[in-house]
N, C-alpha and C positions, 0 to 999 in steps of 0.2 A: 452797553451797560452805561448807566449815567452816573455821576459822579456820587451822588447820594447813596444809590445801591451798592457801590464799591467801597465807599465810607463805611456803611453798616457792615459788611462782610469784612471789612480790615478790622473792625472792632471786634468781631468774634473771633478772628484769627489772634489778635491781639490779647485776649482773655486766655485763650488755650495756652499762650507761650509762658504764663506764669504760673501753670498748675503741672506739678511734675506728673508723668505718666500720661498726658493727655497732647496729642501730637498736632501741631499747627498745619502740618502737611496733610493728616485726615481730613481737617476741617476745611482746607483748600480743595480737597476733592470732593467732600460733601457738598461745597458751596458751589461747585462746576465752575471754579477758576483756575485749578492747578495747572492745567495745561498751558493757560493762558499766560499765568504766572512765570512757569517755567521758560516758556517762549520769550517773555518780555526780560526776564531777569538773565537769562543764560546769552542773549544776544544783543543785550543794550549797548555795550561797548564796543561789539562788532559791526553791528548793522546799522551804519549811519541814515540810511533811507526810511527806516521804520523809528529811528530814536524817540522823534517825538510822539508817536502813537503809545510806545513802550512807556514815556514818562507819564503821560496823561493817565494810563492805565495805572501805574505802579504809584502814582502820588495819592491819590486817596485811600490806598489800602495802607500806605505807611502812616497817613496822618490818623486814620482809624484805629490801628493796632497801637500806635504810641499814646493816643487818647485814652485807649481802653486800658493799658498797661497801667496808666497813672490813674483813672478812675475807679476801676473795677478790681483792682489787686486786693485790698483789704477785703472788700466784699466776698470774693471767692475764698480767700482764706478763711473768714469767718464760717462759710458754709461748709469748708472743709474740716474745720476744727469742731463746729457744733453739730451737724448733721453729715458726718463722714460718709456713712453708707448709702443714704439717699442721693447724694451729690456724685459718689463714685459709680453707682448704677445708672444715673442719668448719663453720665458720660459713655459708659459702657454701649448704652441703648443707642446712642450717636453714632458709635463707632462701627455697632453691628449692622446698624441701618445703612452704613454707607458704603457696605460690601456690595450689594447691587449694583451701586454706581459706579465702581471700579471694573466689575464685569462688563459692563455695558461701556466702557471706552475704547472696545476694540471690536471690530466684525467677527474676528476668529480668536475666541478664548478657551477654545478647546485643549484639553490637557495633552501634553506631551512629556518627553524626559527632560529637556532643558528648561520647561516653564516649571515641572515640579520641583527641580533642582533650585531654580531660582525662588521660589514660593519658600522651600525648606531652609534656605540661607537666610532670606529675609526674616523669617520667623524666628530662628536662631539667634540673630543677631538682637533682637529686641528683647528676647528671652534673659541673653547674657547681660544686657545692661541692665533690666531691671533686677537680676540676682546682684549683681554687683552694687546697685543702688542701694538695696535692702542690708547689703553687709556693711555698708559705710565706707566703701572704697575712697581715697582721695586726702588732699592735704588742704590747709586751710591759709587764707590771708584775710586780713582786715580789709573791711570797706574804704578805709582811710590810707590804705598803702600808697606809697609814693616812689618806692625805690623801683629801678628799672627792672630787675628780676621780678619783681610783682605784677607790675605793668605789664611785661612780655607775658607774664603766667595769664593775666586775665584777657589779653590779646588773643593767645591761644585758643584759651577755653571759649572766647567768643566766636573765634573761626569756625569751631568744631560745632557749638551751640547754633550757629547761623546756618551751617551746613544741614544740620538735625531740623531746622525748623522748614526747611523745603522737602523734607524727606518724610512721607507719610508712614505714621506708625512709630517714627523715633522723636522722643520728646526733647526738645531743645534745655528743657528744665533738668532732664535725667541728665545731660552731659554737664550741667552746673552742678549738680549734686554729686556725681561721679568724682569730679575735680575736687569737691569740697568747697565750691565757690557759690554755691547758691543762696547762702545766707548774705555773704557781703555784698552781692549782685544785688539782691533785693532791697537790702539796706541802702546801697548806694543808688537806686532808682528811687528809694523813698526819700531820700535828701533832697529832691528836686523840689518836694512841695514842704521839706522840713530842714532848713538850711543848720549848718553849713552844708554846701552841695560837696561831693566827694567826685569831682571833677574827674581825676584821674583814672579812677576803675571806670566810670562812665565811657568816657572817651574809649579807652583802650577795647573794653566790650564791644562798644559800638563799631569801630574799625574794624575789628577782627569778625564780626557778625555780617556786616556789610560784604567784606571779600568772602567769608565763608558762603554766604547765600549765592553770590556771583558764580563762584566756581563750582558748587555744587550744581547749582541750576544748568549751568553749562554741560555738565557732564550728564545730569538726567536728560537734558535736551538732546544731547547725542544720543542717548541710549533709547528714547522714545522714538526718533527717527529711525535708526537702524535695526532695532529689535523691540517694535512696540509690545506685543503679547508677552515676552519673556519679561521686560520691564514692567509691565502691570501685573504680571506673576508675582515677581519681587516685592512691589508694592503692597500686593494683597499679603502675602507674608508678613510685612511689616506691620500692616493693620492688624492683623489676627493676633500679632506677639503683644501688641500692647494692651491686650485683656490681661497678661498676667500683672503687669505694673498697676493696673486700674483695681484689679479685683481686691475687695477689703479684706486686710489680714485677718479680724475676726468676724465670722460671720456665724449668727445663730438665730433661732426662731424668735423673734421680738418685733415690736410695732414698728423698729426703725428699718427692720428688713422686709416687714410688709409695704410699707413706704416705699422701700427701694425698688421692689416689683412694680409699684406705680409710675414712679420716676423713670424706671428702664423702658415700661412701654412709652411713656410720653417722649423720651429719647429716641425711641424707635420711629414714632410717629414723624417726629421733627426732621428726622433724616430723610424717611420716605418723602416728607413734602419737599424738601429741599432738592433731595437728587433728581436731577434732569438727563435723560437719555441723549448724552451728546458724544461725538465722536472725534476723531482726530483731526478732521477738518477743520474743526471749531478752534483748533488750538490757539491762532492770534488772535489777539485783543481786539475788541470792536471799537 
């Protein structure tokens, strides 16, 4: 994969990170780079011989994701506010279209008791997160918070949000919402282009997210190596569960809903075009 290709894929992942209910991990699967990212992030600190390759693989993804968050967060927010149903159905189509990609990730995906249990657990986890988010669970701190307690809170939230970012079906933004930290974190990110910059919150969340990504990637990498089929069934459950969070709260027969059917079809089509039949042998970054 070349630098520009990874940069563009990183931008897609970055946009998904600012949308509650949309999983960056799902898009990593859809884009065909999930296994490679888990391999690179999970072994970056321990595998010195491959560290340079891992760095060259991760760098454009990080640059693209960070740039997209700054450039497109306002546009996505506008679309969700003005055209919520078509936008949500577009993402539902993308996610539905990614399921065949997951099923092709391992040569033996036949159902079995452990695999079905893993699927149900993954599905249940995301449904619980979606229900919790809609009930408004969580506390609140301001974007300008500077106390040690507040910064520790944002660091912990960043840790779990980072872990969610590499877990298909689980939205990092969901974690921020559950903790009551979504709005101040978005305000802190926006302050980078509209000073004064809230460095305390930004640094705390960023450090926590990096640690969360590294730890969670390592655990998923080990799971993929030891129980690949079971792990992919759990991932499939996580992805299917994300429909609950994305499904429009109010849906009726209207022009918006009819347009939603069109955007849904477009999403499925894009997912089908992007999905590639790759296997575990392709997990290392090229």
